[in-house]
C-alpha positions in Angstrom: -19.6 193.7 22.5 -22.3 191.3 23.5 -22.1 188.9 26.4 -21.8 185.9 24.1 -19.0 187.5 22.1 -17.2 188.6 25.3 -17.5 185.0 26.7 -16.1 183.6 23.5 -13.1 185.9 23.5 -12.5 185.1 27.2 -12.7 181.4 26.5 -10.2 181.8 23.6 -7.8 183.8 25.8 -7.8 181.1 28.5 -7.2 178.3 25.9 -4.3 180.2 24.3 -3.0 180.8 27.8 -3.1 177.1 28.6 -1.2 176.1 25.5 1.3 178.9 26.0 2.1 177.9 29.6 2.3 174.2 28.7 4.7 175.0 25.9 6.9 177.0 28.2 6.9 174.1 30.7 7.4 171.2 28.4 9.2 172.9 25.6 11.8 174.6 27.7 11.9 174.3 31.5 11.4 170.6 32.4 14.3 169.2 30.4 16.7 171.7 32.1 15.2 171.2 35.6 14.4 174.9 35.9 11.3 176.0 37.8 9.0 179.0 37.9 7.8 180.8 41.0 4.5 180.4 42.8 2.4 177.3 43.0 3.6 176.2 39.6 7.2 176.3 40.8 6.3 174.3 44.0 4.7 171.7 41.8 7.7 171.5 39.5 10.1 171.2 42.4 8.0 168.4 44.0 7.7 166.7 40.7 11.5 166.7 40.2 12.3 165.6 43.7 9.5 162.9 44.1 9.0 161.8 40.5 5.3 162.4 40.7 3.7 163.6 37.5 3.5 167.4 37.1 0.1 167.1 35.5 -1.3 165.7 38.8 0.6 167.9 41.2 -0.5 171.2 39.6 -4.2 170.8 40.2 -3.7 169.0 43.5 -1.6 171.9 45.0 -3.9 174.5 43.5 -7.0 173.1 45.0 -6.7 175.1 48.3 -6.1 178.3 46.4 -9.2 177.7 44.2 -11.2 177.3 47.4 -9.8 180.6 48.7 -10.7 182.2 45.3 -14.3 180.9 45.7 -14.5 182.6 49.1 -12.6 185.8 48.3 -13.6 186.5 44.6 -16.7 184.4 43.8 -18.0 181.1 42.3 -17.6 182.3 38.7 -13.9 183.0 39.1 -13.3 179.8 41.0 -15.0 177.6 38.4 -13.2 179.3 35.5 -9.9 179.0 37.3 -10.5 175.3 38.2 -11.3 174.6 34.5 -8.2 176.5 33.3 -5.9 174.6 35.7 -7.5 171.3 34.7 -7.0 172.2 31.1 -3.3 173.0 31.8 -2.9 169.6 33.4 -4.6 167.8 30.5 -2.4 169.7 28.1 0.8 168.7 30.0 -0.3 165.1 30.1 -1.6 164.7 26.5 0.0 167.2 24.2 3.6 166.6 22.9 5.8 169.7 22.8 9.4 169.5 21.3 12.4 170.3 23.5 13.2 173.6 21.8 16.8 174.3 22.8 19.5 173.0 25.2 20.9 176.5 25.7 20.3 177.4 29.4 19.9 181.1 29.0 17.5 180.8 26.1 15.6 178.2 28.1 15.2 180.4 31.1 14.2 183.5 29.2 11.8 182.0 26.7 10.4 179.4 29.1 9.5 182.3 31.4 8.2 184.3 28.5 5.7 181.6 27.4 4.6 180.8 31.0 4.1 184.5 31.7 2.2 184.9 28.4 0.0 182.0 29.4 -0.7 183.4 32.9 -1.4 186.8 31.5 -3.8 185.6 28.8 -5.7 183.5 31.3 -6.0 186.5 33.6 -7.3 188.5 30.7 -9.9 185.8 30.2 -11.0 186.0 33.8 -9.1 182.9 35.3 -5.8 182.0 36.8 -3.3 179.2 36.1 -1.5 179.7 39.4 -3.1 180.2 42.8 -0.3 182.3 44.3 -2.0 185.6 43.7 -5.1 184.4 45.5 -3.2 183.4 48.6 -1.2 186.6 48.5 -4.4 188.7 48.3 -5.8 186.9 51.4 -2.6 187.4 53.5 -2.3 191.0 52.5 -5.9 191.7 53.5 -5.2 190.3 57.0 -1.9 192.1 57.5 -1.5 195.9 57.3 2.2 195.5 56.8 2.3 193.2 53.8 1.1 194.1 50.3 0.3 191.5 47.6 3.6 191.9 46.0 5.4 191.5 49.3 3.7 188.3 50.0 4.5 186.9 46.5 8.1 187.9 47.0 8.5 186.2 50.3 6.9 183.0 49.0 9.2 182.9 46.0 12.3 183.5 48.2 11.4 180.3 50.0 10.7 178.5 46.8 14.0 179.4 45.1 15.9 178.7 48.3 14.5 175.2 48.3 15.4 174.9 44.6 19.0 175.8 45.4 19.0 173.1 48.1 17.4 170.3 46.0 18.3 171.2 42.4 21.6 173.1 42.8 22.6 176.7 42.9 22.9 177.1 39.1 19.4 175.8 38.2 18.0 177.9 41.0 19.7 181.1 39.6 18.3 180.3 36.1 14.9 179.7 37.7 15.0 183.2 39.2 15.7 184.5 35.7 12.7 182.4 34.4 10.5 184.0 37.1 11.6 187.5 36.2 10.9 186.9 32.5 7.5 185.5 33.3 6.6 188.4 35.7 7.6 191.0 33.1 5.6 189.2 30.4 2.5 189.1 32.7 2.9 192.8 33.5 3.1 193.6 29.8 0.1 191.6 28.9 -2.0 193.0 31.7 -1.0 196.6 31.3 0.6 196.8 27.8 2.7 199.6 26.5 -0.1 201.9 27.7 0.6 201.2 31.3 -0.4 204.4 33.1 1.9 206.5 35.2 1.1 209.4 37.5 3.0 212.7 37.4 3.1 215.4 40.1 4.4 218.7 38.9 5.3 221.7 41.1 6.1 224.8 39.1 5.7 228.6 39.2 4.2 228.3 35.7 1.7 225.6 36.6 -1.1 227.3 34.7 0.8 227.3 31.4 1.9 223.7 31.9 -1.7 222.7 32.8 -3.1 224.2 29.6 -0.4 222.7 27.5 -1.0 219.2 28.8 -4.7 219.5 28.2 -4.3 221.1 24.7 -1.3 219.1 23.4 -1.7 215.7 25.0 -5.5 215.6 25.5 -5.1 214.6 29.2 -7.0 215.7 32.2 -5.1 217.6 35.0 -6.1 217.9 38.6 -4.9 221.1 40.4 -4.2 220.9 44.2 -3.7 224.0 46.3 -0.5 223.8 48.3 2.2 225.8 50.0 5.9 225.8 49.6 7.5 224.4 52.8 10.3 226.9 53.0 8.6 230.2 52.1 4.9 229.3 52.9 4.0 230.8 49.6 0.8 229.5 47.9 1.6 227.0 45.1 -0.6 225.1 42.6 0.4 221.4 42.3 -0.5 219.6 39.1 -1.5 215.9 39.0 -2.0 214.0 35.8 -2.1 210.5 34.5 -0.4 209.5 31.2 0.9 206.4 29.5 4.5 205.6 30.0 5.1 206.4 26.3 4.0 210.0 27.0 6.3 210.6 30.0 9.0 212.0 27.8 6.6 214.4 26.1 5.4 215.7 29.4 8.9 216.2 30.7 9.8 218.1 27.5 6.7 220.2 27.8 7.5 221.1 31.4 11.1 222.0 30.6 10.0 224.3 27.9 8.1 226.4 30.4 10.1 225.8 33.6 13.4 224.0 33.5 13.6 224.1 37.4 10.1 222.6 37.9 9.9 219.7 40.4 8.4 216.6 38.8 7.6 213.3 40.5 6.8 210.1 38.4 5.4 207.0 39.9 3.6 203.9 38.3 0.0 203.1 39.0 -1.5 199.7 39.7 -4.8 200.5 37.9 -6.7 203.4 36.4 -10.3 203.9 35.3 -12.6 206.7 34.7 -11.7 210.3 34.1 -9.9 211.6 31.1 -7.6 208.6 30.8 -8.1 207.7 27.2 -7.6 210.2 24.4 -10.8 211.4 22.8 -11.7 209.7 19.5 -11.0 211.6 16.4 -13.9 212.3 14.1 
């Protein structure tokens, strides 16, 4: 794909993300006084309490985070994110969206879904609609004890606690549901159904299992030399990366050779290089 085509695709993704997020806000959440997490949630809470227009609060509160993004990520990212957030504000101010449903549960779930879809599409396009991740990245870099996810969690605990104080306990609980729906949607859009997972396999039949994974699944396998802790006997340890749809196949394959094998499964934040994708069929 050429640079022009890639730029056009990224632009389209950001525009779709803006309209999706705006629809989630105006079509679902605002009429029910539910909020999202992060900077968007802070803006919504301040708008509800003070009466200030949400379309003005979102870019104003995001400005410091855009500045951080400029320092931590680069000018290109900061400009694209600033344009995306400005586009979201204009969309909220100028575009009319119908109030879809009065049902609180549907409002929380689908409001979160459309906001999460908007954030995920914007990130796919190389921008952000919410500056929380930028702030969390900065804090985590300066603290060896906090990861990005931990920082976001702590920030949202304060946000939803404030929501319970100013909006009431019930709206705050529905807002947490909104945030969960949005987070899951973002994760799905960024990683998809092919989210990669790592497996560590310890078995006396490791060679048979290794060959079967390579032959039947088309995945690469790394072999570590290890020792059993109790007996001090040498033991090969297999490490492979598969999609979460293939976890069941690997487990079945391992059980065919060694029902007593020790298998550890854990998700991965990102994967690139190596034999991650299946070879194309000719």
